[in-house]
C-alpha positions, 0 to 999 in steps of 0.5 A, spaced: 452 509 482 460 509 483 463 502 485 469 503 491 474 498 493 477 498 499 482 494 503 479 490 509 482 493 516 484 500 518 484 503 511 477 501 510 475 504 517 479 510 516 475 511 508 469 510 511 470 515 516 472 520 510 466 519 507 462 520 514 465 527 515 463 528 507 456 526 507 453 525 514 452 519 513 454 512 516 457 508 512 458 500 515 459 494 513 454 489 517 456 483 520 461 479 515 458 482 509 463 484 503 458 489 500 455 495 502 450 498 498 448 506 499 444 510 494 450 513 490 455 508 492 457 500 492 463 499 497 466 492 496 471 489 501 476 486 498 484 484 501 489 489 501 493 486 494 486 485 490 484 492 490 488 495 484 486 488 481 479 490 482 480 497 479 484 495 473 479 490 471 473 495 472 469 491 477 471 498 482 471 505 479 475 507 484 479 504 491 483 506 496 490 502 496 497 503 499 503 506 495 507 500 496 502 496 494 501 499 487 509 500 485 509 492 487 503 490 482 505 496 477 498 495 474 495 501 470 491 505 474 490 513 475 493 515 482 488 520 484 490 523 490 494 521 497 490 521 503 495 522 507 494 515 511 497 508 513 504 512 512 510 507 512 516 506 509 519 500 504 526 499 508 532 494 508 533 490 514 539 486 516 542 484 523 544 488 528 551 492 528 551 488 519 552 494 515 550 494 507 555 493 503 553 493 495 560 490 493 558 484 496 558 478 492 552 473 491 548 477 496 541 474 497 535 479 500 529 476 502 522 479 500 514 478 499 516 485 494 519 482 489 518 488 484 520 494 488 526 489 491 529 488 484 528 495 481 532 498 487 538 493 485 538 494 478 538 502 479 544 500 483 547 495 478 548 490 483 546 483 482 542 479 487 537 472 488 530 474 491 528 469 495 520 470 496 517 470 502 510 471 505 511 472 511 515 472 517 521 475 513 524 477 520 526 470 520 531 470 513 537 473 516 536 470 523 537 463 520 542 465 514 536 464 509 538 470 506 543 477 508 538 482 508 530 483 508 526 488 504 519 489 508 514 495 509 516 498 516 512 502 521 515 503 527 521 498 526 518 495 532 518 488 529 525 489 526 527 490 532 524 485 537 527 480 532 534 483 532 534 487 525 535 494 525 533 499 518 540 499 515 537 504 508 529 506 506 527 504 499 521 508 499 515 511 503 509 509 502 501 512 504 494 511 502 492 513 495 486 513 492 486 511 485 482 509 479 480 506 472 482 509 467 475 507 463 471 509 469 475 516 469 472 517 462 465 514 463 464 517 470 469 522 470 464 527 473 462 523 479 469 520 480 472 528 480 466 530 485 468 525 490 476 527 489 474 534 490 470 532 497 476 527 499 481 533 497 478 538 501 477 533 507 485 531 507 487 539 506 483 541 512 486 536 516 493 538 513 491 546 516 489 543 523 
């Protein structure tokens, strides 16, 4: 039996659809339940930010989570497979018409992705003040709280609606299948089996 941590919402739905294609069964959470038990799997529905934590602490053997979240949290888990879903970018956004000037003194950056932001500017030897926000990040440059934001961008529509534009991409993210290191040893055959089956589905989609 493998325990699988899934993030609530679209990614959980897409992952369960992959399992349905592989096994020909129906995989669906009833009502507001957070646990789905099947003969070979136990699925847990958790917050996106918590998936890697469940896997890292072996409360789940495997999980599905965005690469941006993995990079931000830096937890020591095995990245098994890029599922080629939920593709987005982590990007720098500024007010329309403004240019990214890394020589400017006292740069303030608003983001919920503090570690990704810190690494990006450190690699460029630029000193910045990072202001951690949990939501409505687009507001920060509009009211003078920050010079720019670092955020996840899918279409860029939210930035555009708020008078911002992407000035630079930091990384591309997509959904990854991850595994706990101990589980990978103790349940290696089961994990590799599901890895192979999912990989075949992804490859078939890429060819189609």
